[in-house]
C-alpha positions, 0 to 999 in steps of 0.5 A: 545507479542514479544515472540509470533513472532518468527524470521521468522515473524520479518524477514518477517516484516523487508522485508515488511518495505523495500518493502513499503519503495520502493513504496514511495522512488520515491516521492521526486524525481519525479520532478527531473526525469521529468526535467532530462528526459524532461517529464510532470507530466502525463508521469512521473506518469507512473512510479507509474501506470506501477508498480502498474498495474502489481502489481494488475494483479500479485495478481491473481497468486502470492497468489496462487503460495504461496499455491502451492510452499510455501510462503518462495519460493514466498517471495524469488522470489519477493525479488530477482525480486525487487533487480534486477529491482530496480537496473535496474531502477537506470540504466535506460537511458530514461522514457520508460525503467524506466517505464518498469523496474518499472513494473518488480519491481511491479511484484516482490512486488506483489509476496512478499506482497501477501505472507508476511501477510499470513506468518506473520499471519500463523507463529506467535502464536499471534492473527490475530489482533496482527499479522495484527498490526505488518504488518501495523506497518511495512507498516507505517514505510516503507511508512514513511521511503521511501520518507526520503530515496528518499529525502536524496539520491535524493539530490545527484542524482535522481538515487541513491534512486533506488540503495539504495532500491536495497541494502536494499532489498538484505539485506531483501533477505538474512534475509528471506533466513536465517530465514523464513520457511513456517508455519506448518499449510500450506494452501491447493493448490489453483487456480486463479479461487478461487480468483474470487469465493471469490469475489462473496462473498458480503462482500468480494466484498464490502470491495474490491470495497470500498478499490479501491476507498480509494486506488485511493485517497491514491495514489493521495496523495502519487504519485500525490501531489508532483507535486503540491509542486513547488520549494520545495527541494527533502529533504524537500519533503522527510521530509514532506512525512516522517511526513505523513508516521509516522502518517500513522504508529501511527494511524494504530497501536495505534489509531485503536486498541484504537478506534475499540473496542469502535466504532466497525470496520464499524462505525469507518471506516465510520467516518474515511472516512468522515474525509478523504473526508473533508481533500481532500476538503480542499486540493483542496483549499490550496497551498504551506505550507498549502498544506504541512500541509494538506498532513501530516494530511491526514496520520492520516486518511490513517493509520486508513483506511489501518488497517481497510481495511486490517483487514476486508479483512481477517475477513469478508472472509470465505476463506483462508488467501492467497485467501482473501488477493489476492482478496482484493489486486487485486481489491484495487491495481487496484484503486491505479494503476489508480490514478497516471495517471488519477490525472496527466492528470486531473492536466495538463488539468484542474489545479493542485488542481482539482485531489484532488476534484476528489479523494474526490468525489470518496472517498465520493461514497465509503463511501456512499456505505459502509453505504448502505452495512454496514449490509452486512459487519456486518453480515459477521463479525458476521459469522466469529466471529469478530463482533464489532471489537473483 
């Protein structure tokens, strides 16, 4: 399997790891930032929402730009922007400036993530499922490593995690510039309207909307839950979310590939969402060390969901890789953008545990929608030759 991935794929995979590391690097230092800048949880959550909202909107054009100018150029632009804005984040004098430059960071990450999967799939000689597995492994390791890096560097000063991420992204930029070339089977140029055309496809839209509900829940765990863990050091939080991320990686790479052929994609996703709804229900009742354990356990279900939603985005769609990825990511990142500020507001107004119940309810609606639309999804998989998890 390793021989099927040329150096360009490994360089892009490493950059993917660092990119997703940057998402969670602020997790353990959110409380420190709030104290340093005199902000409550709702205000601090704008660091996530500004980042993810710009990322979601940018998905409308980032994948399209890859088909016009080439994936390599868009990758390099994205990595360069992250280096610049991650550095600016570490230098920010107040929360408004920090939220603004985090938005610029989101723009860079959109340019990168929308193109990375397409390059990994297009440049490898492995199957699509194997290429997606590699992408999900990088995603899981990145999500796991980000909080650990943030916790370690944040234990010295809350600004250091931003500088550390900028340094790692600079290394990824050099590797990408040196090793990555555009795949030979280039996609024809596309326009932003193609993404909206793709979203008219019943299965593409269904997967994206349910992915939105899931992403809301996912970022309640990643972006909001640190505020419920009072009097815990940044290093301890880093280890908690590292363990969570490790489970995300293990389940997205190994567990999915084991269970998917046995149960089928749709049935496995439904059962997994049932388990995740139960986890959120429990999270609403527990506190302290028990909540830490529940957060870590949620990583198992999040990893399976990450892999299945990404796979479905490519497999139910009759459109090109960049358009399929762009349509899915635009909708699902919208849910991710809403989660931090809404959860922060609800937590401040109604109690710190209430956002877990809200996220569980939204996830339950998504799961029921998947059950209702399962025949549509199965038909789309059969039409593209991916029925029954093949």
